[in-house]
Structures are given as C-alpha cells and as structure tokens.
PASEBA-1860 file (N, C-alpha, C; in nm, 3 decimals):
! residues 209
1> MTPARTSP> 9.835/10.049/11.048/9.965/10.075/11.110/10.026/10.197/11.043 ~ 9.953/10.304/11.044/10.006/10.425/10.984/10.091/10.505/11.073 ~ 10.094/10.537/11.126/10.150/10.633/11.207/10.289/10.642/11.212 ~ 10.396/10.574/11.240/10.504/10.633/11.317/10.639/10.606/11.257 ~ 10.732/10.693/11.289/10.869/10.674/11.243/10.936/10.571/11.333 ~ 11.004/10.473/11.272/11.082/10.378/11.349/11.220/10.368/11.288 ~ 11.317/10.322/11.364/11.452/10.308/11.313/11.465/10.176/11.240 ~ 11.532/10.174/11.125/11.550/10.049/11.053/11.644/9.957/11.129
9> PTDAPPLG> 11.640/9.826/11.102/11.731/9.735/11.169/11.876/9.777/11.147 ~ 11.961/9.749/11.245/12.099/9.796/11.239/12.178/9.732/11.126 ~ 12.135/9.614/11.076/12.208/9.549/10.969/12.159/9.589/10.832 ~ 12.067/9.688/10.824/12.017/9.733/10.695/12.126/9.810/10.622 ~ 12.139/9.791/10.488/12.241/9.864/10.413/12.209/10.012/10.410 ~ 12.310/10.099/10.400/12.285/10.243/10.393/12.210/10.280/10.266 ~ 12.125/10.381/10.277/12.048/10.425/10.161/12.136/10.499/10.063 ~ 12.109/10.482/9.934/12.181/10.554/9.831/12.133/10.697/9.821
17> LRERKKIK> 12.203/10.778/9.741/12.170/10.919/9.726/12.029/10.938/9.673 ~ 11.990/10.858/9.575/11.856/10.873/9.516/11.748/10.847/9.619 ~ 11.765/10.741/9.700/11.665/10.711/9.800/11.659/10.820/9.908 ~ 11.775/10.872/9.944/11.777/10.980/10.044/11.704/11.104/9.992 ~ 11.721/11.134/9.863/11.651/11.248/9.804/11.500/11.226/9.803 ~ 11.461/11.103/9.775/11.317/11.072/9.775/11.257/11.093/9.914 ~ 11.328/11.042/10.015/11.280/11.058/10.152/11.273/11.205/10.189 ~ 11.375/11.282/10.148/11.376/11.425/10.178/11.259/11.496/10.113
25> TRTAIRDA> 11.229/11.461/9.988/11.117/11.524/9.917/10.984/11.486/9.982 ~ 10.967/11.358/10.011/10.843/11.313/10.075/10.824/11.381/10.210 ~ 10.931/11.395/10.285/10.923/11.459/10.416/10.886/11.606/10.402 ~ 10.945/11.673/10.303/10.914/11.815/10.281/10.767/11.834/10.246 ~ 10.715/11.746/10.161/10.573/11.755/10.122/10.484/11.730/10.242 ~ 10.519/11.628/10.317/10.440/11.593/10.436/10.441/11.706/10.538 ~ 10.559/11.761/10.566/10.570/11.868/10.665/10.494/11.993/10.620 ~ 10.503/12.023/10.490/10.431/12.139/10.437/10.281/12.120/10.452
33> TYALIKEQ> 10.235/12.001/10.427/10.091/11.972/10.436/10.040/11.994/10.577 ~ 10.109/11.938/10.675/10.063/11.953/10.813/10.075/12.097/10.862 ~ 10.177/12.167/10.818/10.191/12.308/10.857/10.073/12.389/10.804 ~ 10.035/12.366/10.679/9.923/12.439/10.619/9.791/12.402/10.684 ~ 9.773/12.274/10.713/9.649/12.231/10.777/9.635/12.295/10.914 ~ 9.744/12.303/10.989/9.738/12.366/11.121/9.707/12.515/11.110 ~ 9.753/12.578/11.002/9.731/12.722/10.983/9.590/12.755/10.935 ~ 9.539/12.675/10.841/9.414/12.715/10.775/9.309/12.606/10.763
41> GYDATTIE> 9.336/12.489/10.812/9.238/12.382/10.805/9.260/12.290/10.686 ~ 9.197/12.173/10.693/9.218/12.071/10.590/9.158/12.111/10.456 ~ 9.032/12.151/10.456/8.963/12.180/10.330/9.027/12.296/10.254 ~ 9.079/12.394/10.327/9.137/12.512/10.262/9.276/12.485/10.205 ~ 9.335/12.375/10.241/9.470/12.345/10.195/9.465/12.274/10.061 ~ 9.536/12.328/9.963/9.535/12.273/9.828/9.672/12.213/9.792 ~ 9.672/12.130/9.690/9.796/12.071/9.642/9.892/12.179/9.594 ~ 9.839/12.283/9.530/9.924/12.392/9.482/9.994/12.463/9.598
49> QIAERADV> 9.920/12.485/9.706/9.980/12.547/9.824/10.086/12.457/9.887 ~ 10.056/12.329/9.891/10.152/12.234/9.946/10.280/12.234/9.864 ~ 10.266/12.231/9.733/10.383/12.231/9.645/10.467/12.356/9.664 ~ 10.401/12.471/9.675/10.474/12.596/9.693/10.549/12.596/9.827 ~ 10.482/12.551/9.933/10.546/12.549/10.065/10.663/12.450/10.068 ~ 10.650/12.338/9.998/10.755/12.235/9.997/10.863/12.263/9.893 ~ 10.843/12.369/9.813/10.938/12.408/9.708/10.955/12.298/9.603 ~ 10.841/12.241/9.563/10.839/12.144/9.454/10.722/12.179/9.362
57> SPSTVFRY> 10.711/12.110/9.250/10.599/12.134/9.159/10.479/12.049/9.201 ~ 10.357/12.091/9.163/10.239/12.008/9.192/10.252/11.867/9.134 ~ 10.316/11.854/9.017/10.332/11.721/8.958/10.421/11.633/9.045 ~ 10.519/11.695/9.112/10.604/11.619/9.203/10.524/11.568/9.322 ~ 10.436/11.653/9.374/10.350/11.610/9.484/10.270/11.488/9.443 ~ 10.209/11.495/9.324/10.126/11.384/9.279/10.209/11.259/9.247 ~ 10.334/11.278/9.212/10.420/11.163/9.185/10.444/11.082/9.312 ~ 10.450/11.151/9.424/10.474/11.084/9.551/10.345/11.045/9.622
65> FPTKEDIV> 10.241/11.127/9.606/10.115/11.104/9.677/10.000/11.127/9.580 ~ 9.921/11.023/9.550/9.810/11.038/9.455/9.704/11.139/9.500 ~ 9.683/11.152/9.631/9.581/11.243/9.682/9.632/11.314/9.807 ~ 9.562/11.419/9.844/9.597/11.489/9.968/9.580/11.397/10.089 ~ 9.480/11.311/10.082/9.459/11.218/10.192/9.578/11.124/10.211 ~ 9.642/11.087/10.100/9.759/10.999/10.110/9.875/11.067/10.180 ~ 9.886/11.198/10.166/9.992/11.270/10.237/9.969/11.261/10.387 ~ 9.844/11.281/10.427/9.811/11.276/10.569/9.835/11.136/10.626
73> LTDEYDPL> 9.801/11.035/10.546/9.812/10.897/10.593/9.941/10.834/10.542 ~ 10.051/10.903/10.559/10.180/10.853/10.514/10.204/10.714/10.570 ~ 10.234/10.618/10.482/10.254/10.481/10.528/10.391/10.427/10.490 ~ 10.486/10.514/10.461/10.617/10.467/10.417/10.692/10.392/10.526 ~ 10.648/10.405/10.651/10.718/10.338/10.760/10.655/10.204/10.796 ~ 10.546/10.168/10.729/10.485/10.038/10.755/10.584/9.923/10.736 ~ 10.663/9.922/10.627/10.759/9.812/10.611/10.859/9.805/10.725 ~ 10.899/9.920/10.780/10.994/9.919/10.891/10.932/9.863/11.018
81> ILEELRHR> 10.804/9.895/11.039/10.733/9.840/11.154/10.724/9.688/11.140 ~ 10.697/9.641/11.017/10.691/9.497/10.994/10.827/9.432/11.014 ~ 10.933/9.502/10.977/11.067/9.449/11.001/11.093/9.434/11.151 ~ 11.041/9.529/11.229/11.055/9.516/11.374/10.990/9.387/11.421 ~ 10.874/9.355/11.365/10.807/9.230/11.402/10.893/9.110/11.366 ~ 10.953/9.114/11.247/11.033/9.001/11.201/11.161/8.985/11.280 ~ 11.208/9.091/11.346/11.331/9.084/11.421/11.310/9.053/11.570 ~ 11.187/9.032/11.609/11.163/8.992/11.748/11.210/8.848/11.768
89> PADEPWIE> 11.247/8.808/11.892/11.295/8.672/11.917/11.195/8.567/11.869 ~ 11.248/8.462/11.808/11.161/8.359/11.750/11.077/8.289/11.856 ~ 11.129/8.279/11.979/11.055/8.209/12.084/10.960/8.300/12.162 ~ 10.954/8.427/12.125/10.863/8.519/12.192/10.722/8.496/12.142 ~ 10.622/8.488/12.229/10.484/8.471/12.182/10.447/8.583/12.084 ~ 10.377/8.544/11.977/10.344/8.640/11.872/10.273/8.762/11.926 ~ 10.177/8.742/12.015/10.098/8.854/12.063/10.184/8.951/12.142 ~ 10.287/8.900/12.210/10.377/8.989/12.285/10.470/9.064/12.190
97> SLRYVMRK> 10.509/9.000/12.080/10.586/9.071/11.978/10.505/9.186/11.923 ~ 10.378/9.159/11.898/10.288/9.262/11.847/10.273/9.377/11.946 ~ 10.256/9.342/12.072/10.241/9.444/12.176/10.367/9.532/12.183 ~ 10.484/9.468/12.179/10.611/9.542/12.187/10.625/9.640/12.070 ~ 10.600/9.592/11.950/10.621/9.677/11.831/10.522/9.792/11.829 ~ 10.397/9.767/11.864/10.298/9.874/11.860/10.325/9.977/11.970 ~ 10.367/9.932/12.085/10.403/10.028/12.192/10.524/10.110/12.150 ~ 10.619/10.048/12.083/10.736/10.122/12.036/10.697/10.224/11.931
105> AVLVGLEQ> 10.606/10.187/11.840/10.559/10.280/11.738/10.492/10.401/11.801 ~ 10.411/10.376/11.903/10.345/10.485/11.975/10.449/10.574/12.042 ~ 10.547/10.513/12.107/10.651/10.589/12.177/10.726/10.680/12.080 ~ 10.768/10.625/11.966/10.843/10.704/11.869/10.757/10.817/11.815 ~ 10.631/10.789/11.784/10.542/10.892/11.731/10.521/11.006/11.830 ~ 10.501/10.971/11.956/10.477/11.073/12.058/10.603/11.153/12.088 ~ 10.719/11.090/12.081/10.843/11.160/12.111/10.886/11.250/11.996 ~ 10.871/11.203/11.873/10.922/11.278/11.758/10.819/11.373/11.699
113> EPEITRLR> 10.693/11.334/11.700/10.591/11.414/11.632/10.462/11.419/11.713 ~ 10.466/11.470/11.835/10.345/11.466/11.918/10.228/11.544/11.858 ~ 10.256/11.663/11.801/10.147/11.743/11.744/10.087/11.675/11.622 ~ 10.172/11.621/11.536/10.122/11.555/11.416/10.047/11.428/11.451 ~ 10.093/11.356/11.550/10.023/11.235/11.593/9.880/11.268/11.635 ~ 9.863/11.377/11.708/9.729/11.417/11.751/9.648/11.474/11.635 ~ 9.713/11.553/11.550/9.642/11.612/11.438/9.592/11.506/11.342 ~ 9.673/11.405/11.315/9.630/11.297/11.226/9.507/11.226/11.282
121> SLLLVQVP> 9.507/11.203/11.412/9.392/11.138/11.474/9.267/11.224/11.463 ~ 9.283/11.355/11.483/9.170/11.446/11.468/9.115/11.445/11.326 ~ 9.204/11.444/11.228/9.161/11.444/11.088/9.084/11.317/11.055 ~ 9.125/11.205/11.112/9.052/11.081/11.090/8.910/11.091/11.141 ~ 8.891/11.163/11.251/8.758/11.180/11.308/8.677/11.284/11.233 ~ 8.741/11.394/11.196/8.670/11.510/11.143/8.652/11.512/10.991 ~ 8.739/11.445/10.917/8.737/11.454/10.771/8.700/11.318/10.711 ~ 8.579/11.306/10.657/8.536/11.178/10.600/8.629/11.126/10.490
129> AVRARMRE> 8.685/11.215/10.409/8.772/11.172/10.300/8.898/11.104/10.353 ~ 8.951/11.155/10.462/9.071/11.094/10.522/9.037/10.956/10.578 ~ 8.924/10.948/10.646/8.883/10.821/10.704/8.855/10.718/10.594 ~ 8.791/10.763/10.485/8.761/10.672/10.375/8.889/10.623/10.308 ~ 8.988/10.713/10.293/9.114/10.673/10.230/9.188/10.573/10.318 ~ 9.178/10.588/10.447/9.240/10.491/10.537/9.180/10.353/10.515 ~ 9.048/10.348/10.501/8.982/10.220/10.478/9.026/10.160/10.345 ~ 9.042/10.244/10.243/9.083/10.195/10.112/9.225/10.138/10.114
137> SISTTSRM> 9.310/10.193/10.197/9.450/10.151/10.199/9.474/10.024/10.279 ~ 9.370/9.975/10.343/9.385/9.859/10.430/9.434/9.737/10.352 ~ 9.389/9.719/10.228/9.426/9.598/10.154/9.576/9.586/10.136 ~ 9.644/9.699/10.108/9.789/9.696/10.091/9.858/9.661/10.222 ~ 9.817/9.725/10.329/9.877/9.697/10.459/9.851/9.554/10.502 ~ 9.732/9.504/10.473/9.697/9.369/10.517/9.784/9.264/10.448 ~ 9.819/9.287/10.321/9.903/9.191/10.252/10.043/9.185/10.315 ~ 10.097/9.302/10.351/10.229/9.304/10.414/10.224/9.237/10.552
145> LAGAVAER> 10.120/9.269/10.629/10.110/9.213/10.763/10.084/9.063/10.759 ~ 10.007/9.019/10.660/9.979/8.875/10.648/10.108/8.796/10.629 ~ 10.202/8.853/10.554/10.330/8.786/10.536/10.405/8.771/10.667 ~ 10.404/8.878/10.749/10.473/8.873/10.878/10.404/8.773/10.972 ~ 10.271/8.770/10.972/10.197/8.675/11.054/10.230/8.533/11.012 ~ 10.233/8.509/10.881/10.259/8.374/10.830/10.399/8.327/10.866 ~ 10.497/8.418/10.859/10.634/8.380/10.893/10.646/8.334/11.038 ~ 10.576/8.403/11.127/10.589/8.370/11.269/10.503/8.251/11.311
153> TGWDPDSL> 10.393/8.229/11.240/10.298/8.126/11.284/10.302/8.000/11.201 ~ 10.362/8.006/11.081/10.366/7.889/10.995/10.242/7.870/10.910 ~ 10.147/7.962/10.920/10.026/7.954/10.838/10.055/8.002/10.696 ~ 9.971/7.957/10.604/9.974/8.007/10.466/9.921/8.151/10.469 ~ 9.997/8.249/10.414/9.950/8.388/10.419/9.820/8.412/10.343 ~ 9.786/8.320/10.251/9.661/8.336/10.176/9.546/8.259/10.237 ~ 9.571/8.194/10.350/9.462/8.118/10.412/9.356/8.211/10.468 ~ 9.236/8.160/10.477/9.127/8.241/10.530/9.156/8.282/10.674
161> EVRVYTMS> 9.214/8.191/10.752/9.241/8.220/10.891/9.336/8.340/10.906 ~ 9.443/8.341/10.828/9.539/8.452/10.836/9.476/8.580/10.786 ~ 9.398/8.571/10.680/9.334/8.693/10.627/9.237/8.753/10.729 ~ 9.159/8.668/10.794/9.064/8.717/10.894/9.139/8.777/11.013 ~ 9.241/8.705/11.058/9.317/8.752/11.174/9.388/8.884/11.143 ~ 9.449/8.892/11.025/9.520/9.014/10.985/9.426/9.133/10.980 ~ 9.308/9.113/10.923/9.213/9.224/10.914/9.165/9.266/11.053 ~ 9.156/9.170/11.144/9.116/9.207/11.280/9.224/9.291/11.346
169> LISGFGEI> 9.352/9.261/11.320/9.460/9.342/11.373/9.455/9.483/11.319 ~ 9.446/9.495/11.188/9.449/9.627/11.124/9.330/9.711/11.168 ~ 9.213/9.650/11.166/9.094/9.724/11.208/9.101/9.764/11.355 ~ 9.151/9.673/11.437/9.161/9.702/11.579/9.255/9.816/11.609 ~ 9.374/9.812/11.550/9.470/9.919/11.575/9.427/10.049/11.508 ~ 9.352/10.039/11.398/9.301/10.159/11.334/9.201/10.233/11.422 ~ 9.129/10.158/11.505/9.030/10.220/11.593/9.096/10.298/11.707 ~ 9.222/10.268/11.738/9.287/10.336/11.849/9.291/10.486/11.827
177> SLYWAEND> 9.336/10.528/11.708/9.346/10.672/11.678/9.210/10.740/11.685 ~ 9.109/10.673/11.631/8.974/10.731/11.634/8.924/10.746/11.778 ~ 8.939/10.641/11.855/8.892/10.643/11.994/8.967/10.749/12.074 ~ 9.096/10.757/12.053/9.181/10.853/12.124/9.134/10.996/12.098 ~ 9.110/11.029/11.972/9.067/11.165/11.937/8.924/11.192/11.981 ~ 8.837/11.093/11.964/8.697/11.111/12.003/8.682/11.138/12.152 ~ 8.778/11.091/12.231/8.774/11.111/12.375/8.871/11.218/12.422 ~ 8.899/11.313/12.330/8.980/11.432/12.362/9.118/11.398/12.417
185> FRDELFDL> 9.175/11.287/12.367/9.313/11.248/12.401/9.333/11.228/12.552 ~ 9.225/11.195/12.622/9.237/11.178/12.767/9.313/11.050/12.803 ~ 9.297/10.947/12.721/9.359/10.818/12.752/9.507/10.818/12.713 ~ 9.584/10.736/12.782/9.723/10.714/12.744/9.724/10.617/12.625 ~ 9.799/10.653/12.521/9.802/10.568/12.403/9.855/10.428/12.435 ~ 9.952/10.421/12.527/10.004/10.290/12.564/9.894/10.201/12.621 ~ 9.806/10.261/12.703/9.696/10.184/12.761/9.601/10.136/12.652 ~ 9.576/10.221/12.552/9.487/10.182/12.443/9.547/10.069/12.361
193> VDRTVDVL> 9.678/10.074/12.341/9.745/9.964/12.270/9.729/9.835/12.348 ~ 9.755/9.840/12.478/9.746/9.720/12.560/9.603/9.664/12.562 ~ 9.505/9.753/12.574/9.366/9.707/12.575/9.329/9.642/12.442 ~ 9.379/9.700/12.333/9.350/9.645/12.201/9.414/9.508/12.185 ~ 9.540/9.497/12.223/9.610/9.368/12.212/9.541/9.263/12.298 ~ 9.496/9.301/12.417/9.429/9.205/12.506/9.300/9.152/12.443 ~ 9.224/9.241/12.380/9.100/9.197/12.315/9.130/9.107/12.197 ~ 9.234/9.143/12.118/9.270/9.060/12.003/9.318/8.923/12.047
201> ANGLPTRK> 9.386/8.919/12.162/9.440/8.791/12.210/9.336/8.706/12.279 ~ 9.248/8.768/12.355/9.159/8.693/12.443/9.011/8.703/12.408 ~ 8.976/8.788/12.315/8.837/8.810/12.285/8.776/8.914/12.377 ~ 8.652/8.947/12.354/8.584/9.048/12.436/8.556/8.992/12.574 ~ 8.607/9.058/12.678/8.582/9.007/12.814/8.435/9.024/12.853 ~ 8.390/8.936/12.941/8.254/8.945/12.991/8.243/9.068/13.082 ~ 8.145/9.151/13.053/8.129/9.271/13.135/8.082/9.232/13.275 ~ 8.147/9.288/13.374/8.107/9.259/13.510/7.981/9.340/13.546
209> P> 7.891/9.284/13.629/7.769/9.358/13.666/7.802/9.477/13.753
END
C-alpha cells in the first residue's frame, strides 16, 4: 500500500510545528529525487545530488530515508490509508471497505501526482533494487494491516489466518503497479483494483473455454 496521499480523518489533531517541518523536509527530498530521476535516470541519481536539490545535507537525507529506494517507495501515508479503513462503517462488508479505500488511494494518487504514480510503477518494473526493497518492506506494512483486519473481523492479529490473508492483500495490491506498468498503462487503475479485490474475495475464477 505504497502509493498515495490521503487526507487524515477530520477529527485528527492539528500537527505541531516540528511534525510539519519533518513533513516539509521529507516532501522536499522526495520531490528532488523524482525530479532528478526524470532528468537523468535512476542509476545516475545520487544521494549527494538529492541533498543538494532538496537544500539539505546528505546526513539529513539518510536520517529520513535509509536508502534511495526508500525515498522512491515512500510509505508515510500507509497509516492514513489504514485509518481510512478503520473509519469505514462498522456494518459495511470488509471487502467493500477495502475496495473503497484502495479506489480512493488510486484516485488521490492520479489526481495529485499522476506523473510520479506512473514513474514509481516503472521503477518497480525496471529497477531490481526498488522491487527488492518493496519486498523487504512488506513485513512492516503487513503488521499494520493485520491490526486493521483484526479490528474489523474479530480475529487475533497474530493468528495464522490473519497473517496469510494480510500477506495475500499486500502481495495482490503490490502486483497492480507492476502489471499496470508492464502493460504500458493501458488499463484503468480502478479496473485493476476491482479485479484484484474480486480475486481476493472470491478466489481465481474458472476460465471460460
């Protein structure tokens, strides 16, 4: 669930000055990274260049992002996406809550950052290090998502069933970006989300002859 900017719940307390500065710095680093990648490619872009473009020191970049791949795979909005799940109506079927939140994430990403949304998907396909880092980060995301799944379903978040189900969600939605880029962005992202949710809910349909 990397991708997208979402609005925090309306009852969330306002951020303090320190947190706002952190977000501003992270955003500057992220924007500088994507600007450089679009200009000269991923491999040619260095942390030193990113720091100079973002007007921070290289040590500041590393304080916020351990690797260049982490900048590309910014996941600071994952908790907000999970909050969206937690704020869906309690009587709404879980799978429909999931469909709503993922479609909203796609909508926000395409409206606010269409070029970056496509570039990130391309990097996942073209750069093995980015794809490998995404796989490595799954454990952190899975723990957060398992908590949201457990809250809505009543299952123990550490149960095997929740862990298996959570990993199927993360892996399934992770494949959307890869599939989208591999097929030259021909498909509508909303359709890919719906197809993914349908498979997760119902299993693989029998292929018609």
